[in-house]
C-alpha positions as CSV (number, residue, x, y, z in Angstrom):
1,X,23.3,1.2,-6.2
2,X,21.2,0.3,-3.1
3,X,21.8,-3.4,-3.3
4,X,25.0,-4.2,-1.3
5,X,24.5,-7.9,-1.6
6,X,22.9,-8.1,1.9
7,X,19.2,-9.1,2.1
8,X,17.2,-6.5,3.9
9,X,14.9,-7.7,6.7
10,X,11.6,-6.0,7.4
11,X,9.8,-6.0,10.7
12,X,6.0,-5.6,11.1
13,X,6.4,-5.7,14.9
14,X,8.9,-2.8,15.4
15,X,6.3,-0.1,14.8
16,X,7.6,3.5,14.4
17,X,4.3,5.2,13.6
18,X,0.7,4.4,14.3
19,X,-2.2,6.1,12.6
20,X,-4.9,5.4,15.2
21,X,-8.6,4.7,14.8
22,X,-10.5,7.9,14.4
23,X,-7.5,9.6,12.8
24,X,-7.7,10.8,9.1
25,X,-4.4,11.9,7.5
26,X,-4.7,13.8,4.3
27,X,-1.5,14.1,2.3
28,X,1.8,12.1,1.8
29,X,3.1,9.9,4.6
30,X,6.9,9.1,4.6
31,X,8.6,6.9,7.1
32,X,11.9,5.0,7.6
33,X,10.3,2.7,10.1
34,X,7.2,0.5,10.2
35,X,3.8,2.2,9.9
36,X,0.6,0.7,11.3
37,X,-2.6,2.1,10.0
38,X,-5.7,1.7,12.2
39,X,-7.4,4.9,10.9
40,X,-7.5,6.4,7.4
41,X,-4.9,7.9,5.0
42,X,-5.9,9.8,1.9
43,X,-2.7,10.2,0.0
44,X,0.5,8.5,-0.9
45,X,2.4,6.3,1.6
46,X,6.2,5.8,1.2
47,X,7.9,3.6,3.8
48,X,11.4,2.1,3.9
49,X,10.2,-0.8,6.1
50,X,6.7,-2.3,6.5
51,X,3.2,-0.9,6.2
52,X,0.6,-2.8,8.1
53,X,-3.1,-1.9,7.4
54,X,-5.1,-3.2,10.3
55,X,-8.8,-4.4,9.8
56,X,-10.0,-0.9,10.8
57,X,-7.5,0.8,8.5
58,X,-8.1,2.4,5.1
59,X,-5.7,3.9,2.6
60,X,-6.9,5.8,-0.4
61,X,-3.6,6.3,-2.4
62,X,-0.6,4.5,-3.6
63,X,1.6,2.5,-1.2
64,X,5.4,2.0,-1.6
65,X,7.2,-0.1,1.1
66,X,9.6,-2.9,1.7
67,X,6.7,-5.1,2.7
68,X,3.0,-4.5,2.9
69,X,0.4,-6.4,4.9
70,X,-3.2,-5.6,4.3
71,X,-6.0,-6.6,6.6
72,X,-8.1,-3.5,6.0
73,X,-8.9,-1.7,2.7
74,X,-6.6,-0.2,0.1
75,X,-7.7,1.7,-2.9
76,X,-4.5,2.5,-4.8
77,X,-1.5,0.8,-6.4
78,X,0.9,-1.2,-4.2
79,X,4.6,-1.6,-4.7
80,X,6.4,-3.9,-2.3
81,X,10.2,-4.3,-2.5
82,X,10.1,-7.7,-0.8
83,X,6.5,-9.0,-0.3
84,X,2.8,-8.2,-0.2
85,X,0.3,-10.1,1.9
86,X,-3.5,-9.6,1.8
87,X,-5.1,-11.4,4.7
88,X,-8.6,-12.9,4.7
89,X,-10.1,-9.6,5.9
90,X,-8.3,-7.5,3.4
91,X,-9.6,-5.7,0.3
92,X,-7.4,-4.3,-2.5
93,X,-8.5,-2.2,-5.5
94,X,-5.4,-1.4,-7.5
95,X,-2.3,-2.9,-9.2
96,X,0.3,-4.9,-7.3
97,X,4.1,-5.0,-8.1
98,X,6.1,-7.3,-5.8
99,X,8.4,-10.3,-6.0
100,X,6.4,-12.3,-3.5
101,X,2.6,-12.1,-3.2
102,X,0.2,-13.9,-0.8
103,X,-3.5,-13.3,-1.1
104,X,-5.9,-15.2,1.2
105,X,-8.9,-17.1,-0.2
106,X,-12.0,-15.0,-0.6
107,X,-10.2,-11.6,-0.7
108,X,-11.6,-8.9,-2.9
109,X,-8.8,-7.9,-5.3
110,X,-9.3,-5.8,-8.4
111,X,-6.3,-5.0,-10.5
112,X,-3.2,-6.4,-12.1
113,X,-0.3,-8.2,-10.5
114,X,3.3,-8.0,-11.7
115,X,5.9,-10.3,-10.0
116,X,9.6,-10.0,-10.8
117,X,12.8,-10.9,-9.0
118,X,13.7,-8.3,-6.4
119,X,16.7,-6.9,-8.5
120,X,14.3,-6.3,-11.5
121,X,11.8,-4.2,-9.6
122,X,12.0,-0.4,-9.8
123,X,10.1,1.7,-7.3
124,X,7.6,4.2,-8.8
125,X,8.9,7.8,-8.9
126,X,7.3,10.1,-6.4
127,X,4.7,12.4,-7.9
128,X,6.2,15.7,-9.0
129,X,5.1,18.7,-6.9
130,X,2.7,16.6,-4.8
131,X,0.4,16.0,-7.8
132,X,-1.7,12.8,-7.3
133,X,-0.5,9.8,-9.2
134,X,-2.7,8.1,-11.7
135,X,-4.4,5.2,-9.9
136,X,-7.7,3.3,-10.1
137,X,-10.8,5.4,-10.7
138,X,-12.5,6.5,-7.6
139,X,-15.5,4.5,-6.6
140,X,-18.8,6.4,-6.2
141,X,-20.0,6.8,-2.6
142,X,-23.5,6.2,-1.4
143,X,-26.0,8.3,-3.4
144,X,-23.4,9.3,-6.0
145,X,-23.7,8.5,-9.7
146,X,-21.1,6.5,-11.6
147,X,-19.3,8.9,-14.0
148,X,-20.0,8.4,-17.7
149,X,-17.2,7.8,-20.1
């Protein structure tokens, strides 16, 4: 069992990886240390520490981390082992699972929120064979038609 009785501390200031502005990563991102996103990621993000989405940052895919701080845009489901914070500049379209959630007033959030004690949360299993996980439906881009159901 991973829980050894000690509370894990996460750090948004000890950044191990930066996805800079003008950078677009397509595929899965895995990190043991904090990830700061200033550019764009299209794919799943799995981090043992903190994921910080800056105002210029965008993620189109599911996020799994110890803690998640969103000041940019996320379109995907978010699983935070400890906490999720969406700042006043943030935008989140997807479901939230976290024991502690902070969403600033006026934030755009579309999805469901599940809050349970840390010991009761189970991280989502990684997608088998790199197949995309089921998430929110893609939003149409400019000039595209909404798909009919």
